[in-house]
N, C-alpha and C positions, 0 to 999 in steps of 0.2 A: 853356924850362921843360930843365933836365936827366937825363935818367933817374939814378936812385938806382944810387946804388952797389951794384954783387952784396960786397961783404967787409965795405959799414955793415952791408945790408939781414940778412946774414948772425948780424953781428955782436946786431944786435937782435933777430933769428931763438934763437938762445943765450940771453942777454941771462932772456928773456922769458920761455923755455924753466928757467931753472935759477929763478924766479919761480914762476912757476905749480910749479912741484916745492917747490921750501921754503912753500908759502902747503898747498899741499895735505897735507900734512906737518901741521902748525900745527892745518887742519882733521881732522886725525887723529886727531891728540891731542885737543882736545873731544869729541869724537863719539862715539869706538871702544866709549872703556870706559862711558860713557849707553848708548848699545846696548848690551854687552854685558848689562850690569847688566837691558836692559829681555827681550834675547833669553833670558837665564837666568831669566827666574819665568814658569812656566808660567802659561798662561792659567786653569787655573783656580783658581789663588791672590792671580788678579786677581780676581775674583767674588770670593773670601772676604775680600781683603783690601777692598775697598767696604763689605761688609759689615760689619767692622771697628766698632766702633760707638766705641774708647780710641782708636782711628787717626784715625776719620772726627772725634771731639771736638775729637782735639788742632788737626789741619790747622786749624779752622775758627778756635780759639784766636790760633793763630802767623799766618795770617792776619790779624783780624780788632785785637791787637798792632801791631804793624806799620803797620797804617795805622793804629790809633793814634798810634804813634812820626810816624809823617809829617803828620798834623794837628798835634801839639802843639805838634811844636817846627818845622814850616817854615815856621809861623807869622814865628816873627825870626827865621831863617833867611837867607830871601832878602831880611831889608831891609840884616842882617849880609853878604850876597855884592855888593849895592849900596852898597855905606860901603870895598869892599874895592877894588872894578872903581872909583869916581870919586873917594875921595878921597886922599888924599897925609899921610901924618900922620906921626912918631914909632913907631917901634919898628912898621908897619904889616907891614913879613915877621921879626916875632916874633908874629904875629896868626894871619899866613899859616900858620907854621908847625905852629904853634896845632894850628891848623880841621885838618890834617893831622895828627893826631898819632893818631887815633883809628885811622888805618888802622893807622898803625906798626906801635906796639906789642903785641906777645899780647894777645887778646882775653880770656885767660886773668887780666891785669896788670888789663887796665880792668874786667872784675867783680870783681877783691880792690879794686881802687882806686874803685866806686863802691858796691861795701859799706861801704866807710869811711865818708859821710860819706852812708849813708841806715839804716844799721845801729833797730835802735835804740834807744840809749844817745846818738847825734848831733841834733843839736834838728829835722835836717830828718828823718830816722824819727821822734822826740817826737811834731812838730809835723802828721806826716801822722798819725801815732796818734789824733793828735783829734781828725782830721780824719773821719777812716774812715777812711785812708788806706796801707795795711801793702805797703808795700815789698818789706822779705824772704818768697818765700815768698809769695808776690801777683802781681796783674795788675800790679800802677802797676810792679813789677820788668824787669815783665820790657821793660815800656814800652821805663821806663828806658835798658834794655845794649842794645833792639835800634837806638835811637834815636840813643844816643852811639855805636856803631861805624860805623854806614852819614850818620850826618850831614854828612862830609865829600863826602859824592857830591853831594848837593842844593846847600849852599853852592861848590864847583867849579865842576858845572856851568854856577849864575844865574850866580857869576860870570862866569864864558863868555860870557854872554847879555846882561851888562849893558854886558860892554865892547866889543860886538861896536854896542851903538846907537852912532849916529851923539853927538859932545856937542852940535854942533852946533843939534842938533837943542832941544834938552833949556835951551840959551841963548837959543836966536828965542827959545822958548815963555818961558822966567819973565821977557824982553824983555818979551814983550806980555804983562805982566800979570800972570800966571800960580803959582798958588800948588806951591812946593814939591812939597805934596801933592800936585794936581792935575797936579803931570810927571808925576812917580812915575808912578800910575796910569791914565795916558790915553796916555805917550807910551813911558815905560824900559820898564814893568812888560810890556805890552800887545808888546812890539817884542823885546824877550827872550823872547817868552811859553813856543817854542817847548826851546830852551836851560833856564824852567825845570820843562817841564811833563816833560821826559828828568831833571832832575836829581830831582824829584819819584819816578818814576815808580823812578830805579833804586837810590833810598834805603831806599824800600819793602820791595826788590826783593829786597835788599841785608839789613835788614832780619830776611827770611823764613828769612834761611837759618842766623844766628848762637847758635854755642851755648857757644863760650868764656865769654861776659860772663854767658849769661844760666845753665846751670848751674848759677854760682856764687850768682847775689842770689836766683832762684828756679826749685830742681828744680821743685818742684812748686807753681800746676797746670804744669803736661806740656805744651811747644810740642814738637812733631815732630820737629827737632831728636834731642833731646836723646831721646823715646824712642824712635827709630831709634839710636839710642846705648847703651841700655839696653838695648832686644831685639839688638842688636847680642853685647854687652856677658854675657848670660846665656849668649845661647840659643841664639849664631852664625852666621855669615854666614845662610844660607836663611832666615833666621828673619825679623832682619832688610831683608833685598833686595827683597824684598816692600812692606814698608813704604813702603820708601828712593823706587825708580819709579813707586807711584802719589802718591807727596808732588811726585815732580819732575816728572811729569804734567801736578799740580796747577796745578804753581809756573810753567811753560809755560803752558799754554794762559790762566791770568791773568794772567802777562805778556805775552804778545802781542799779547791783549787788552789790555788797559790802553796801552801802545804806538801801538795801532789810536786809539785816543778820544785818543790825550796830542798823534794824527798830528793826525789831524782837525779834533780842539778848536785847534789853533796853525793849521792851512789856513783856517780860515772866522771869527778875528780875523784 
């Protein structure tokens, strides 16, 4: 083997340095605002904020509503992901574009769109009232809004997972007499489990942060993003910052825990 060319080594070193510099800038761009928020919040305000019953109740509501959206809509989203990964049919590109629409459109517009089909004068709104479910100004509306804006994260992640599963394994099982249902639950889903769990986690996390769609459908009961905005609009930055810092800290801790649990579950699978 010939020794490495010094010019080649220098060029690689310069390229690596540029990449490290640009990567550092991006990481600083993400970390600096969050770090500044935590640093500028006095320690005394943290203890006061953790005893703020309104904020703690709001955080619990936000966590549970986002989780409910994942449970209710994730059941249907995973089969859709499998269909998009495995089947070719007319209009597939259109459906794929529709799936991504909630990410593209302004979330205030998403809230208005949802409001148009769940308000009291609509079929869904009247059906909900008959069943004792209140969408406008109710928890059901919050769950709907959170799920609407976050479900593309689950569908796209699960679709990538199913596409990574070798199709020949599924065909071999079918040829051996296994039913499509059994193939899905014993081969496709277990092999795509890591992607599905990641998608579920990202959907849940994205729902936590939703403001625009939620505030249009249900200002009350107040989820934490709406509460933070109200405190900022009414009392200013110094009053809203502690609530924002605590909410971000809680979300990060829960998100890290869910990612660790999802990773361990996928490894065991």
